[in-house]
Residue, then its C-alpha position, 0 to 999 in steps of 0.5 A: m466277601l472274596r473281595k473283601f477278604l482279599l482287600l482286607f489281606l492286602f492292607i494287613s500283609p504290609l503291617a505284618a511284615v513291618e512289625t517283624e522288621e522292628t523285632a531285634p536278631s536273637a544271638t545265635q543269629q548276630e553270631q551267624m551274621l559276624e561269622p566270614i562266609d567260605y566261598k570256596t566251600q559253597f562253591q564246591k557244594l554248589l557243583i556237587s549238587i549239580f554234578i548229582i543233578i546231572i547224573l540223575i538226568l542221565i539215569v532217567v533218560y537211560c532208564i526211559k530209553l531202556f523201558s521204552s526198547k524193550q516195550t517196542l520188543q515185547l509188543n513185536k512178540k505179541n502182535l501180528i503186525k511186526v516192524i521190522e525196520c525204519r529208516s528215515i530218508g528225508h525231512n518228513t519221509t520214512l520208510f517202514l519194512v513191516e511183517v504181517g501175517g507172515k509176508k513183509v511189506l514196505i511202507s512209506e510215512s510222509k506228512l501228507d499220507v501213508q502208502r504200500i510200496a511194495s510187498l517183499d518175498p518171504i525170501i528175503t531174511d533179516e541179516t545179521n552183521 
């Protein structure tokens, strides 16, 4: 049934296109075809549209970064495990300073595994610049 419908559609669609081509354009369409095209105005509209799209993309990226950083801060406030700092030390290796139940732990993460490097004394405090 579906094959018959598709075959019928394929045979009828070119005929429908031929019929529409034979109809004469209306008077307003003829006037529009005769008017000269102002390329300068069209180019300005294009540039304005591209500028607006770029601005919207930048706003979306800013909002995503803002909400993701707020979410990380909220997770650190609510949970027992807090990520204090993370640093990339290689192509696929990262160091994490994590606070778990009041103790600070230094952890390394790589493609192959996650290792605890050291437990730090609670004497170490966050430095503010």
